[in-house]
C-alpha positions in Angstrom: 96.8 142.4 110.0 97.8 138.9 111.0 101.4 140.0 110.1 101.6 142.4 113.0 101.4 141.5 116.7 98.9 143.5 118.7 100.3 146.4 120.6 99.7 146.5 124.4 100.0 150.3 124.6 96.5 151.5 125.6 94.6 153.2 122.9 97.2 152.4 120.2 96.8 149.8 117.5 98.2 148.7 114.1 95.7 149.4 111.4 97.4 148.3 108.2 100.5 147.0 106.4 101.5 147.1 102.8 104.7 145.9 101.1 106.4 144.8 104.3 107.1 141.4 105.8 107.0 141.7 109.6 108.6 138.9 111.7 108.9 139.0 115.5 112.5 138.9 116.7 113.7 137.7 120.1 115.3 140.1 122.5 114.6 142.6 125.2 111.9 145.1 124.0 113.0 148.6 123.3 109.5 149.8 124.3 107.7 148.0 127.2 104.8 145.9 126.0 105.8 145.9 122.4 107.6 143.2 120.4 110.7 143.7 118.3 109.9 143.3 114.6 112.2 142.7 111.6 110.6 144.7 108.8 111.7 143.7 105.3 110.5 145.2 102.0 108.9 142.5 99.9 110.0 142.3 96.2 107.5 144.8 94.7 107.6 148.3 93.5 105.4 150.8 95.4 104.7 151.7 99.0 106.3 149.7 101.9 104.8 150.8 105.2 102.6 150.0 108.2 100.0 152.2 109.7 99.0 152.7 113.4 96.5 154.8 115.2 96.2 156.3 118.7 92.8 157.4 119.8 93.1 158.3 123.5 95.1 161.6 123.4 94.1 165.0 124.7 92.8 167.5 122.1 94.9 170.6 121.2 98.1 169.2 122.6 101.5 168.6 121.1 102.8 165.0 121.3 106.1 163.4 120.4 105.7 160.2 118.3 108.9 158.2 118.7 109.9 155.0 116.7 112.8 152.9 118.0 114.8 151.5 115.0 118.0 149.8 114.0 118.9 150.2 110.4 121.8 149.5 108.1 123.4 152.2 106.0 121.3 153.3 103.1 117.9 152.5 104.6 115.7 155.5 104.7 112.5 155.8 106.8 109.6 158.1 106.4 107.2 158.9 109.3 103.9 160.6 108.2 101.5 161.7 110.9 98.0 163.2 110.7 95.7 164.1 113.5 92.6 162.8 111.6 92.1 159.4 109.9 89.2 160.7 107.7 89.2 164.5 107.8 85.9 166.2 107.2 87.3 168.9 104.9 89.8 166.8 102.9 92.9 168.0 104.7 93.7 167.2 108.3 94.1 170.1 110.7 97.6 168.9 111.5 99.8 166.9 109.2 103.6 166.4 108.8 106.2 164.0 107.6 110.0 163.6 108.0 112.6 161.4 106.3 115.2 159.8 108.5 118.5 158.0 107.8 119.0 156.2 111.1 122.5 154.9 110.4 124.0 158.3 109.8 121.9 159.7 111.9 120.2 162.5 110.0 116.8 164.0 109.2 116.9 164.6 105.4 113.5 166.0 104.6 110.5 167.6 106.3 107.1 168.7 105.2 103.9 169.9 106.9 103.3 171.6 110.2 105.7 169.6 112.4 106.5 171.2 115.8 109.9 169.4 115.8 111.7 166.3 114.6 115.0 164.5 115.3 117.1 161.5 116.0 118.5 160.5 119.3 120.8 157.7 120.4 118.9 155.2 122.5 120.3 152.4 124.6 122.4 149.7 123.0 122.3 150.2 119.2 118.7 151.7 119.0 118.0 155.0 117.4 115.0 157.0 118.4 113.5 158.8 115.5 110.7 161.3 116.4 108.4 164.0 115.3 106.3 166.4 117.3 102.8 167.3 116.1 99.7 168.9 117.6 96.4 167.0 117.6 93.2 168.9 117.4 91.1 165.7 117.5 92.8 163.6 120.2 94.0 161.0 117.8 97.0 160.4 115.5 97.4 158.2 112.5 101.0 157.2 111.7 102.4 155.7 108.4 105.9 154.4 108.9 107.6 153.3 105.8 110.8 152.4 104.0 111.4 154.7 101.0 113.9 155.4 98.2 116.4 158.2 98.3 114.2 160.5 96.1 110.9 159.3 97.7 109.7 158.0 94.3 108.8 154.4 93.6 110.6 152.1 96.1 111.5 148.6 94.9 111.8 146.0 97.7 114.1 143.1 97.1 113.1 140.8 100.0 116.3 141.7 101.9 116.2 145.5 102.5 114.8 146.3 105.9 115.3 147.4 109.5 114.6 146.3 113.0 111.7 148.1 114.6 111.6 148.3 118.4 108.2 150.0 119.0 106.4 153.3 119.2 106.1 155.7 122.1 103.8 158.7 122.4 104.5 161.4 125.0 102.8 164.7 125.7 105.0 167.8 125.0 102.8 170.5 126.4 
């Protein structure tokens, strides 16, 4: 976890990283209190993602989880969100994922019980990719990763990546 700087958003923390090199970039933050990161897929085949968790939400509410990104053409991002880190019955009460192509911008795949998903233009060149999901537990676990076009084994080359501006969580109901 030394690769990721601590988040200053209350109740929200990075909890893991695999297959990504994360370097802090200079610049005005897209999300207050969070640093801009350059995420690059290391030269391996497999998953390339980081995980984060929020634990201070209200139960039985819908939240929007927004990631601010800048990505070149061809870079695909998957956001997977669950409302339980370790579900008691094997499957979380609420789970969903969406695949984004921030350069186009387009949502190209969806699964699970998402309440919504989309891409919006942010300030400057930032794209806001987001999903809406209900939490029954008052927490969310997010896996944010770079993926291949067909979601199969992704091969990093040490150059493919994107600029990550931070994560926001906002109540929808």
